[in-house]
N, C-alpha and C positions, 0 to 999 in steps of 0.2 A: 328111771335112771338113778344110779348110785349117787349119794350125796357125799361130798368131800369137804373136809375142814382143813384150812391152811395149816393148822397146828398138828394135823394128823401126821404121824410118823411115816405113813405110806407116801405122802406127797413129798415130805422132806427127803426121804430116801430116793425117790424117783429123780428129784432135781440134782442129786449128787452122783447119779449113775453116768456112765459114758453115753454120749449122744447116739441116737439110732438113725436109721434111714426111714423117712416117712414118705409114703406114696401119695400122689394127688388123689387117687381113688379113695383111700382110707380117710384122708382129710375131708373130702367132700361128704363121705358117708357120716362122719361124726358131726359135721356142721348141720346136716339135715336132721339128724337125730336130736340135736340141741334145739332146733326150731328155726334155723335160718332158712328162708324160703323165698320164692319168687315174689318180687314186688315189695319186699321189706325195706324200710329206711334204717340203715345200719352204720354205726360208727365202729371202727376197728382199731384196737391197740394191740401191738404184737411184738414178739421176740422170735426172730427166725431161728436163733440158736436153740431155743427150747424144743424145736422139732428135729433137732439133729441135722442131718443132711436131707433137705426137702427136694423131692423129685422135680427137676426143672427150675429150681431156685425161686427167688422172691417173685419174679414176674409170673411164673406159673401159678404160684399161690394166689396172687391177685386175680389171675384169670379164673381160677376155681371159684373165688368169691363172686366175680362178675357173672359166671355161668349160672350159679344158683340164683342170684338176685335178679338178673336180667336188667335191661334198661327200663323195665316197668318200675323198678325200685331205685334206691339211692345208696351208693357206697361212699362213705366218708372216712378219711384218715387224717391224723394230725400232720400239719406241715411245719411244725415248730422248728424254728431256725436257731434256737439257742437264746438263753437269757443273758445279755451282756453284763460283764462286771463293771464296777464303777469306772466311768470315764471312757468306756469302749463304745464305739459306734458300730451298729450291726450291718449297715449298707445292704438292706434287704431288697432283693430283686426277685419277684415271684416267678420269673421265668428261669432263673439260674441258681438261686440260693438253695443249697442242699437242705434236706430235712435231717435234723440231727438227733432223731429219736428212733433210729433203726433202719435197716436195709429195706424192709417191706414198704413203709410209707415213702421212702425216698425213691424207690423204684416205681411205686404207684403214681407219684406226681409227674413222672416223665412219660406215662403211658398215654396213648391216643384217647382223646375225649375227656381227659381229666382237667378240671379247672381249679384255680387256687385263689384264695382270698388275699387281701392286701394288708392284713395286720402285720406290723414289722417283726414281731417276735413269736406270735402264736397264731399263724395262719392255719387254714384247713384246706385240704384237697378233696374234691368231690367229683364223682362220676355217676351218670344215670339220669333218671327223671328229675326235672326241675333243678338241675345242678347250679345254674346261674342264680336262682332264687336264694340259695343258701349262702352264697359268697359275696354277692354284689354290694352289700352295704356294710360289710364287716369293718372296713377302715373308717367308717363314719360313726362307729359305735364304741362303747367300752368293750374291751377284748372279750370278756365272758358275759356279755349282756344277754338278756332273755331273747333278744332278736339276733344274736350272733349265730354263726353256723350251727353250733351245738345246741343253742337255745331253740332255734327253729326246728332242729331235728326232734327235740323233745315235744314241741308243739305239734309235730306231725305224727306223733305216736311212735317215735323212733326207739331203737334198741342199741345196745352196746355189746360187742364181742371182745373178750380179753383172751389173747393167745399167748399163754406162758408169761404173763406179766400181771401180777396180782394187785399192784398198788397204783398203776398208771391210769387212773380214771380221770381224764381231763375235765369231764363233765362236773366233777366235784366243785370246780371253780365257778360254774354257772350257778350252782346251788348257793355257794357262798355269796356271790354277788347279789343274787335276788333276795337273800336273807339279810343283806345290809352289813356284811362283815366289814368292820372298820380297818382291817389289816390289809386291804387291797385298795390301792389308789386307782381311780378311773381316768384313763387318758391323761396320765400325769407324768409320763416319760416320753421323750421325743428322739427319733432316730432318722437317719438318712435312708430314703427309699429310692429305688430306680424303677420308675413306673413308665413302661413303654419307652424306654431310652432317656427319660428326663429325670433329673435329680429333684426330689421333693422331700418334704419333711412329713413323717408319719408318726402318729401317736399310738403308744401302747399303754399298758397298765403298770402300776407299781407293784412289785412283789412284796410280800410281807417280810419284815425284819426279824424273823423267828420261826419256830416250828409250831404249827397249829395244834393246840392240845385237844381239839375236838375231833381231829381226823384219826379215828380209831377204826382201821380197816376190818379187824376181826369183829368188832361190834356192829359195824354197818352190814357186813355180809352175814353175820349171825342173825340179825333181825330179819334180813331177806330170806334166809333159810327157814326161819320160823314161819314166815308168811308164805313160804313156798313160791317166792317170786324170783329165786336165783336158780338157774339151771347150770350144771357143771359136770364135767367128766374129765377123764384122763385119756390122752392119745399118746401112747408110749410114755415118755417122761414129761409130757407137756400137760399142764393143767389149763383147761379152757373154762371160761365163765361167760354166761349169756344172760342178759337181763334187760328189762325195759327201763329207759332212762327215768321215767316218772316214778318207778318203784325205788330206784336208787335215791332219787330226791327225797322220798318219804323217809327212808332209812337215815340218810345223812342229816336231814333237817332235825331229826330227833337229837342228834349229837350236838349240833350247833345251838340248839335251844336248851340244852341241858344246863341247869344253873351252876353246876360244879365245873364243867369243862367247856362250856359253850361260850359264845361271843360276849354275853353279858358280864362274865367274870374274867375276860381276857384283856390284857393291856398291850398286846402286840399291835404295832402300827406299821404302815408301809415303810419300806426302806428309803433312806435319804442318800441319793447319789447325784453325781454331776449331771446326769441325763434328766433329772427331775425338772418339770415345768409346772406352772399353775394349770390345773385341770381346765379343759375347755368343754366340759360336759355339765349341763344343767340337769341334775337328777330329778328335780321337781317337775320341770316341763318336758323332760326327756328329749332334749334337743341340744345341738351344738352351740357354744358361744364362740365369739370371734377369736381366731388365733391364726398362726401361720401354717397350721397343719393342712396337708392336702386332703381335700374332700371331694375331688372330682368323681365323675361317674365311672363305675367299674366297666371294663371291657375285657373280653376273652383275648 
């Protein structure tokens, strides 16, 4: 399969062209060629517009993914509901709050058999084998903990598929958290949640108050290309990337540990906003401390 570089003029030109019509059949063919197969554990980030007009719309695209993976595997998508500005309460309800990172994941969350975790800003939606396993403890953990939905997916040998979105690898934050990045506060912001009709307080993370100097996408993907762990192709004007989460971890960790651009030389700290509260997470014992946050058992 041909290797593409984001800086390649061919890709830049493709993104600037008029949208095309993409059939479900050709989409399925390309996914199978990339390596998506029955029983895989897969997280998907996507841009529907990158495919132009997709046959059957976002729901049909999700069904193509389900057809290939089958219920022997796991399909995961971000359920991100937005990162509130200073002083804004998000009022997260897993049953009704829209996903704000695209038409495809918001359609997916509403499909039969899909479950959603209870993190107030960065939930995940999951379908297939062991779906409850991936989401049931998310609201009791740091948002991007090693045992969060994405962290568990990596532990299960999971993969990531990027459909027309080069930089939106949410798994990057699992790598940052496990590397001890001091720019992310753990369970240190609090928001209102509506869980099964009851108002509760839910904990999320602190976003960093600056741009991460270690997050060099071209460098990360470049290393993966060198190691032959990145699979990519073009479908019309859409650039697709497919890789194992553990391989992405290896590449990004190199950046985070780089003495010039990595965490050791970085002064960026978590943002300070009115939603901030003292963290209720004991990182040494890996357990919750007492707080008013809701930590009840997850239910579908």
